[in-house]
C-alpha positions in Angstrom: 11.5 4.2 -8.7 9.6 5.2 -5.6 6.3 4.8 -7.4 7.3 1.4 -8.7 8.5 0.2 -5.3 5.3 1.5 -3.7 3.0 -0.2 -6.2 5.0 -3.4 -6.1 5.1 -3.8 -2.3 1.3 -4.2 -1.6 2.1 -5.1 2.0 0.9 -2.7 4.5 1.3 -4.2 7.9 2.6 -2.1 10.7 5.9 -1.2 12.3 3.9 0.0 15.4 3.1 -2.7 17.9 -0.5 -3.0 19.0 0.7 -2.8 22.6 0.8 1.0 22.1 -2.9 0.9 22.7 -2.4 -0.7 26.1 -2.7 -4.3 27.2 -6.5 -4.2 27.3 -8.7 -3.1 24.4 -12.5 -3.3 24.5 -12.8 -4.4 20.9 -16.6 -4.2 20.7 -16.4 -0.6 22.0 -13.7 0.4 19.5 -14.8 -1.5 16.3 -18.4 -1.5 15.4 -18.2 -4.6 13.2 -21.1 -7.0 13.2 -19.5 -10.3 13.8 -22.7 -12.1 12.9 -22.4 -10.7 9.4 -19.0 -12.3 8.8 -18.5 -15.4 6.6 -15.5 -17.5 5.8 -13.9 -16.3 2.6 -14.8 -12.6 3.3 -12.0 -10.1 2.9 -10.8 -7.4 5.4 -8.8 -4.5 4.2 -6.8 -1.9 6.0 -4.1 0.7 5.7 -1.0 0.0 7.7 1.1 2.5 9.7 4.4 2.3 7.8 5.4 5.1 5.4 5.3 2.6 2.5 1.7 1.7 3.4 0.7 5.3 3.2 2.3 5.6 -0.2 0.6 2.4 -1.5 -2.7 3.7 -0.1 -2.4 6.7 -2.4 -2.8 4.4 -5.4 -5.6 2.2 -4.1 -9.3 2.6 -3.6 -10.5 4.0 -0.3 -6.9 4.5 0.9 -6.1 0.9 1.8 -2.8 -1.0 1.4 -3.4 -4.5 2.7 -5.9 -7.3 2.7 -6.5 -10.7 4.2 -8.9 -13.7 4.2 -11.3 -14.4 7.0 -11.5 -17.9 8.4 -13.2 -19.3 11.5 -11.3 -21.3 14.0 -13.6 -22.5 16.7 -15.2 -19.4 18.2 -12.4 -17.1 16.9 -12.3 -15.1 13.7 -8.9 -15.2 12.1 -7.3 -13.3 9.2 -4.9 -15.2 7.0 -2.6 -12.7 5.2 1.0 -12.2 4.0 3.4 -9.5 5.2 7.0 -8.9 4.4 9.6 -9.7 7.1 11.0 -6.3 6.5 8.3 -4.8 8.7 7.1 -7.8 10.7 8.6 -10.4 13.0 7.0 -13.1 10.7 7.8 -13.1 7.0 5.1 -14.4 4.7 1.8 -16.1 5.4 0.5 -15.8 8.9 -2.8 -15.9 10.8 -3.8 -13.2 13.2 -6.9 -12.8 15.3 -9.3 -10.4 13.5 -9.2 -8.1 16.6 -5.4 -7.8 16.3 -5.6 -7.3 12.6 -7.9 -4.4 13.0 -5.9 -2.8 15.8 -2.9 -2.5 13.4 -4.9 -0.3 11.0 -4.7 3.4 10.8 -7.9 4.6 12.4 -10.7 4.9 10.0 -9.2 2.7 7.2 -10.9 -0.6 7.9 -13.2 -2.3 5.3 -15.1 -5.6 5.1 -15.8 -7.0 1.6 -18.3 -9.9 1.2 -18.7 -11.6 -2.2 -22.1 -11.2 -3.9 -21.5 -14.2 -6.1 -21.8 -17.8 -5.3 -18.7 -18.9 -3.5 -17.8 -22.2 -1.8 -16.8 -20.4 1.4 -15.5 -23.6 3.1 -13.3 -24.4 0.2 -12.0 -20.9 0.0 -11.1 -20.9 3.7 -9.4 -24.2 3.3 -7.3 -22.9 0.5 -6.2 -20.2 2.8 -5.4 -22.7 5.5 -3.3 -24.7 3.0 -1.2 -21.6 2.3 -0.8 -20.9 6.0 0.3 -24.5 6.6 2.8 -24.4 3.8 4.2 -21.2 5.3 5.0 -19.5 2.0 7.3 -16.5 2.4 6.4 -13.0 1.2 6.7 -12.6 -2.6 9.2 -9.8 -3.1 9.3 -10.6 -6.8 5.5 -10.2 -7.2 5.4 -13.1 -9.6 1.9 -14.3 -10.2 3.1 -17.4 -12.1 4.9 -18.8 -9.0 2.9 -19.4 -5.8 5.9 -20.6 -3.8 6.0 -17.1 -2.5 2.9 -15.0 -1.9 1.9 -11.3 -1.4 -1.3 -10.2 0.3 -3.7 -9.8 -2.6 -2.1 -12.8 -4.4 -3.0 -14.9 -1.4 -6.7 -13.9 -1.6 -6.7 -14.4 -5.4 -5.2 -17.9 -5.1 -7.7 -18.9 -2.4 -10.6 -17.7 -4.5 -9.5 -19.1 -7.9 -8.4 -22.4 -6.4 -11.9 -22.9 -4.9 -13.7 -22.2 -8.2 -14.3 -18.4 -8.1 -14.5 -16.5 -11.4 -11.4 -14.3 -12.1 -13.0 -11.0 -11.3 -9.6 -9.5 -10.2 -8.4 -6.3 -11.7 -4.8 -6.1 -12.7 -2.4 -3.2 -13.3 1.1 -3.1 -14.9 4.0 -1.1 -13.6 7.6 -1.4 -14.7 6.7 -4.5 -16.8 5.2 -6.3 -13.8 1.6 -7.4 -13.5 -0.1 -6.7 -10.1 -3.4 -7.5 -8.5 -5.1 -4.2 -7.7 -6.8 -3.8 -4.3 -9.6 -2.0 -6.3 -10.8 -5.5 -7.1 -12.4 -5.8 -3.7 -14.4 -2.5 -4.1 -16.2 -3.4 -7.3 -19.9 -3.3 -6.4 -20.6 -5.9 -9.2 -18.7 -8.5 -7.2 -18.7 -7.4 -3.5 -20.8 -5.8 -0.9 -18.3 -3.5 0.8 -18.8 -1.8 4.2 -16.6 0.4 6.2 -15.9 -0.9 9.6 -16.9 1.6 12.3 -13.8 2.7 14.2 -14.1 4.9 17.3 -10.4 5.8 17.0 -11.1 7.7 13.8 -10.3 11.3 14.1 -8.0 10.7 17.1 
């Protein structure tokens, strides 16, 4: 049952507030991400700090447990993603500043995936914004046939498919349920994947 619950949850997130790092964090000094390389529709992945995130990470590529969709709002990069209210003050789809999203990762577990294939990036970002505006709650049933509730990789999948992307997603079955695997975003056929430099790694 533990394995089933772990595979099903796909949530990551963090029960540890980012304020533990202090009120001021020099993001550029901590995270070596090239902001000029980012595009709307790109995906960022991380491992969260909860025990469940660590369990999920054991079943995924590169030790991650959570993903989100990059969008640009003015001069700010945002991540649209979905987290369970069991470990977050907001249940379901939310938008966080990229900097804050990265702070919540276990050091050394951040990745940036950029599609190699032709993608209508504006349409993909807009699909993410629609889900954010709708405010879908977190999908505890992990039902891919019903998008009234959404979990993290389901959000990314819906944004991609609804904007015309091919269905490159990898699926796994556990306990009779069909899940989207985070391995989908590490497939070199479809994505250029880079680890985000993190000076916290090893500390």
